[in-house]
VEXDREN-2710 file (C-alpha; in Angstrom, 1 decimal):
% VEXDREN-2710
k/r/px/py/pz
1/UNK/6.1/23.8/6.9
2/UNK/5.6/20.1/6.0
3/UNK/7.3/18.2/3.2
4/UNK/3.9/17.7/1.5
5/UNK/2.1/21.0/2.2
6/UNK/-0.4/21.8/-0.6
7/UNK/-0.5/18.3/-1.9
8/UNK/-3.3/15.7/-1.9
9/UNK/-3.2/11.9/-1.6
10/UNK/-5.4/8.9/-2.0
11/UNK/-4.6/5.9/0.3
12/UNK/-6.6/2.8/-0.4
13/UNK/-7.3/0.4/2.4
14/UNK/-6.6/3.2/4.9
15/UNK/-9.0/2.3/7.7
16/UNK/-6.5/0.2/9.6
17/UNK/-3.0/-1.3/9.6
18/UNK/-0.4/-0.1/7.2
19/UNK/-2.8/2.1/5.2
20/UNK/-3.8/3.9/8.4
21/UNK/-0.2/4.5/9.3
22/UNK/0.6/5.8/5.9
23/UNK/-2.4/8.1/5.9
24/UNK/-1.4/9.6/9.2
25/UNK/2.2/10.2/8.2
26/UNK/1.1/11.8/4.9
27/UNK/-1.2/14.1/6.9
28/UNK/1.5/14.8/9.4
29/UNK/3.7/16.0/6.5
30/UNK/0.9/18.4/5.4
31/UNK/-0.9/16.4/2.7
32/UNK/-4.7/16.4/2.4
33/UNK/-5.9/12.8/2.3
34/UNK/-8.7/10.8/0.8
35/UNK/-9.1/7.7/3.0
36/UNK/-10.7/4.9/1.1
37/UNK/-11.8/1.5/2.4
38/UNK/-14.8/-0.9/2.6
39/UNK/-14.6/-0.6/6.4
40/UNK/-16.8/2.3/7.6
41/UNK/-14.3/3.0/10.4
42/UNK/-12.5/5.0/7.7
43/UNK/-14.8/7.8/8.5
44/UNK/-13.3/8.2/11.9
45/UNK/-9.8/7.9/10.5
46/UNK/-10.5/10.9/8.2
47/UNK/-12.0/12.9/11.0
48/UNK/-8.9/12.2/13.2
49/UNK/-6.6/13.3/10.4
50/UNK/-8.2/16.7/10.3
51/UNK/-8.3/17.0/14.1
52/UNK/-4.8/15.9/14.7
53/UNK/-3.0/17.5/11.7
54/UNK/-5.3/20.3/10.5
55/UNK/-5.4/19.0/6.9
56/UNK/-8.4/18.4/4.8
57/UNK/-9.4/14.8/4.9
58/UNK/-12.4/12.8/3.5
59/UNK/-13.6/9.2/3.6
60/UNK/-15.0/7.3/0.7
61/UNK/-16.3/3.8/0.7
62/UNK/-14.7/2.0/-2.2
63/UNK/-14.6/-1.6/-3.3
64/UNK/-11.4/-1.6/-5.3
65/UNK/-12.5/-4.8/-7.1
66/UNK/-15.0/-2.6/-9.0
67/UNK/-13.5/-0.6/-11.8
68/UNK/-16.2/2.1/-11.8
69/UNK/-15.8/2.7/-8.1
70/UNK/-12.0/3.0/-8.5
71/UNK/-12.5/5.6/-11.3
72/UNK/-15.1/7.4/-9.2
73/UNK/-12.6/7.4/-6.3
74/UNK/-10.0/9.2/-8.3
75/UNK/-12.5/11.8/-9.6
76/UNK/-13.8/12.2/-6.1
77/UNK/-10.4/13.0/-4.8
78/UNK/-9.9/16.0/-7.1
79/UNK/-13.5/17.2/-6.3
80/UNK/-13.2/16.9/-2.5
81/UNK/-9.5/17.9/-2.1
82/UNK/-9.1/20.2/-5.1
83/UNK/-6.1/18.3/-6.5
84/UNK/-4.3/15.0/-6.6
85/UNK/-0.6/14.4/-6.3
86/UNK/0.0/11.0/-4.6
87/UNK/-1.6/7.6/-5.1
88/UNK/-0.9/4.9/-2.5
89/UNK/-2.0/1.4/-3.6
90/UNK/-2.4/-0.4/-0.4
91/UNK/-5.7/-2.2/-0.3
92/UNK/-5.8/-6.0/0.2
93/UNK/-8.5/-8.3/1.4
94/UNK/-9.2/-12.0/1.7
95/UNK/-6.9/-14.9/1.1
96/UNK/-5.8/-17.6/3.5
97/UNK/-3.3/-20.2/4.2
98/UNK/-3.3/-23.4/2.1
99/UNK/-1.1/-25.5/-0.2
100/UNK/-0.9/-24.5/-3.9
101/UNK/-2.7/-27.7/-5.0
102/UNK/-5.8/-26.6/-3.1
103/UNK/-5.9/-23.1/-4.5
104/UNK/-8.9/-22.9/-6.7
105/UNK/-9.4/-20.7/-9.8
106/UNK/-11.7/-18.5/-7.7
107/UNK/-9.2/-18.0/-4.9
108/UNK/-6.4/-17.1/-7.4
109/UNK/-8.7/-14.7/-9.3
110/UNK/-9.8/-13.0/-6.1
111/UNK/-6.2/-12.3/-5.3
112/UNK/-5.6/-10.7/-8.7
113/UNK/-8.9/-8.7/-8.5
114/UNK/-7.8/-6.8/-5.3
115/UNK/-4.1/-7.1/-5.6
116/UNK/-3.5/-6.3/-9.3
117/UNK/-6.6/-4.9/-11.1
118/UNK/-7.4/-2.4/-8.4
119/UNK/-4.0/-0.8/-8.7
120/UNK/-4.1/-1.0/-12.5
121/UNK/-7.3/0.9/-12.6
122/UNK/-6.2/3.5/-10.0
123/UNK/-3.0/4.2/-11.9
124/UNK/-4.8/4.5/-15.2
125/UNK/-7.4/6.8/-13.7
126/UNK/-4.8/9.1/-12.1
127/UNK/-2.5/9.3/-15.1
128/UNK/-4.2/12.1/-17.0
129/UNK/-4.1/14.4/-13.9
130/UNK/-0.4/13.5/-13.2
131/UNK/0.5/14.0/-16.9
132/UNK/-1.2/17.4/-17.1
133/UNK/0.5/18.7/-14.0
134/UNK/3.9/17.2/-15.0
135/UNK/4.2/15.5/-11.6
136/UNK/2.8/12.5/-9.7
137/UNK/3.8/10.0/-7.1
138/UNK/2.7/6.4/-7.1
139/UNK/3.6/4.1/-4.2
140/UNK/2.5/0.5/-4.3
141/UNK/2.6/-1.9/-1.3
142/UNK/3.9/-5.3/-2.3
143/UNK/5.3/-8.1/-0.1
144/UNK/8.3/-10.2/0.8
145/UNK/5.9/-13.1/0.6
146/UNK/5.9/-12.7/-3.2
147/UNK/9.6/-11.9/-3.6
148/UNK/10.6/-15.0/-1.6
149/UNK/7.7/-17.2/-2.7
150/UNK/6.6/-18.0/0.8
151/UNK/4.5/-21.1/1.0
152/UNK/0.7/-21.3/1.4
153/UNK/-0.2/-17.8/0.2
154/UNK/-0.1/-18.3/-3.6
155/UNK/-2.8/-15.9/-4.5
156/UNK/-1.2/-13.2/-2.4
157/UNK/2.3/-13.9/-3.7
158/UNK/1.2/-13.8/-7.3
159/UNK/-0.9/-10.7/-6.9
160/UNK/1.9/-8.8/-5.1
161/UNK/4.5/-9.8/-7.7
162/UNK/2.2/-8.8/-10.5
163/UNK/1.5/-5.4/-9.1
164/UNK/5.2/-5.0/-8.5
165/UNK/5.9/-5.5/-12.2
166/UNK/3.0/-3.2/-13.1
167/UNK/4.5/-0.4/-10.9
168/UNK/7.9/-0.8/-12.4
169/UNK/6.4/-0.7/-15.9
170/UNK/4.6/2.6/-14.9
171/UNK/7.9/3.9/-13.7
172/UNK/9.5/3.2/-17.0
173/UNK/6.8/4.5/-19.3
174/UNK/5.7/7.5/-17.2
175/UNK/9.0/8.9/-16.1
176/UNK/9.0/11.4/-19.0
177/UNK/5.9/12.9/-17.5
178/UNK/7.5/13.6/-14.1
179/UNK/5.7/10.6/-12.5
180/UNK/7.6/8.3/-10.2
181/UNK/6.4/4.9/-9.2
182/UNK/8.0/2.8/-6.5
183/UNK/7.2/-0.3/-4.4
184/UNK/7.4/-0.8/-0.6
185/UNK/7.6/-4.3/0.8
186/UNK/6.8/-3.8/4.5
187/UNK/6.9/-5.8/7.7
188/UNK/4.6/-4.3/10.3
189/UNK/2.2/-5.1/13.0
190/UNK/-1.2/-5.1/11.4
191/UNK/-4.5/-6.9/12.0
192/UNK/-3.4/-9.5/9.4
193/UNK/-0.1/-10.0/11.2
194/UNK/-1.9/-10.4/14.5
195/UNK/-4.2/-13.0/13.0
196/UNK/-1.1/-14.9/11.7
197/UNK/0.6/-14.7/15.0
198/UNK/-2.4/-16.0/16.8
199/UNK/-2.7/-19.0/14.4
200/UNK/1.0/-19.8/14.2
201/UNK/2.7/-18.4/17.3
202/UNK/5.8/-20.5/17.1
203/UNK/6.4/-19.5/13.4
204/UNK/5.8/-15.9/14.3
205/UNK/8.3/-16.1/17.1
206/UNK/10.9/-17.6/14.8
207/UNK/10.4/-14.8/12.2
208/UNK/11.2/-12.2/14.8
209/UNK/14.3/-14.1/15.8
210/UNK/15.4/-14.0/12.1
211/UNK/14.7/-10.3/11.7
212/UNK/18.0/-8.5/12.1
213/UNK/16.3/-5.8/14.1
214/UNK/14.4/-8.3/16.2
215/UNK/10.9/-6.6/15.9
216/UNK/8.0/-6.0/13.5
217/UNK/7.7/-2.5/12.3
218/UNK/5.2/0.2/13.3
219/UNK/2.9/1.1/10.4
220/UNK/3.0/4.8/11.1
221/UNK/6.5/5.4/12.3
222/UNK/8.4/2.8/10.2
223/UNK/6.4/2.4/7.0
224/UNK/4.6/5.7/6.7
225/UNK/7.8/7.8/6.9
226/UNK/9.3/5.9/3.9
227/UNK/6.1/6.6/1.9
228/UNK/6.3/10.3/2.8
229/UNK/9.9/10.3/1.5
230/UNK/8.8/8.6/-1.8
231/UNK/6.0/11.2/-2.2
232/UNK/8.3/14.1/-1.6
233/UNK/10.6/16.1/-3.9
234/UNK/13.5/14.5/-2.2
235/UNK/12.6/11.3/-4.2
236/UNK/12.0/13.0/-7.5
237/UNK/14.9/11.1/-9.1
238/UNK/14.0/7.7/-7.6
239/UNK/11.7/5.5/-9.5
240/UNK/11.0/1.8/-10.3
241/UNK/12.6/0.7/-7.1
242/UNK/11.5/-1.9/-4.5
243/UNK/12.2/-0.7/-1.0
244/UNK/12.3/-3.5/1.7
245/UNK/11.1/-1.7/4.8
246/UNK/11.3/-4.9/6.9
247/UNK/14.1/-4.5/9.5
248/UNK/16.4/-6.4/7.2
249/UNK/14.3/-9.6/7.0
250/UNK/14.9/-9.8/3.2
251/UNK/18.7/-10.1/3.6
252/UNK/18.7/-13.8/4.3
253/UNK/15.1/-14.7/4.0
254/UNK/12.8/-15.9/6.8
255/UNK/11.3/-19.3/7.6
256/UNK/7.7/-18.5/6.8
257/UNK/5.7/-21.8/7.4
258/UNK/2.3/-21.0/9.0
259/UNK/1.0/-24.6/8.5
260/UNK/4.0/-26.4/10.0
END
């Protein structure tokens, strides 16, 4: 028996990286999973979830910047999986390194479109279902970049802090409906991290030295397990919190400086 047997989850941006790791841990705990992503490799991810864990899994191509697609995603989850209990707001895309004075309106808006509005629409779309069943779990992926205001990623920082505030507001307003909403700020090996490490190897090495555990996390083993806990009944009295799943990097901050 798994912790999440009989439940169903949406994981956005689940074709790779942290979203993939979370989807696998949720499925390993018994949850059916709707994998959503713009990357068509999400189809193979869903097939692997069924093969590896025996759960129902489906893939849906979703551009989370499009409100209609987000609402259709939520409706599709209940149609394909029969129910919906867990929403994981993970999707992110775009952005790059550059000083604040060079961040155009378009760059900043793009960050908000995928980092804030997507989660806002998804949370609003799932609310009626969660309210009717008197239970729901929302987990939003934020970032230490925003918490510590790391340089050169302004659109990412702003979007992640905005969605963190949104999630805490949902926790406050929706607790009376049995809905919990929490934030995870992860540090893990992902394609985005590998790109950063390739472009700024010295800074990446310095970050690892400053991490108390001396390593980057594994998306499935280190991040996914925390999300399973937050989605389970063991966390039914925990809401509005930010969990730093980062090997302790948040304790004293880290010297993020990719353009140095």
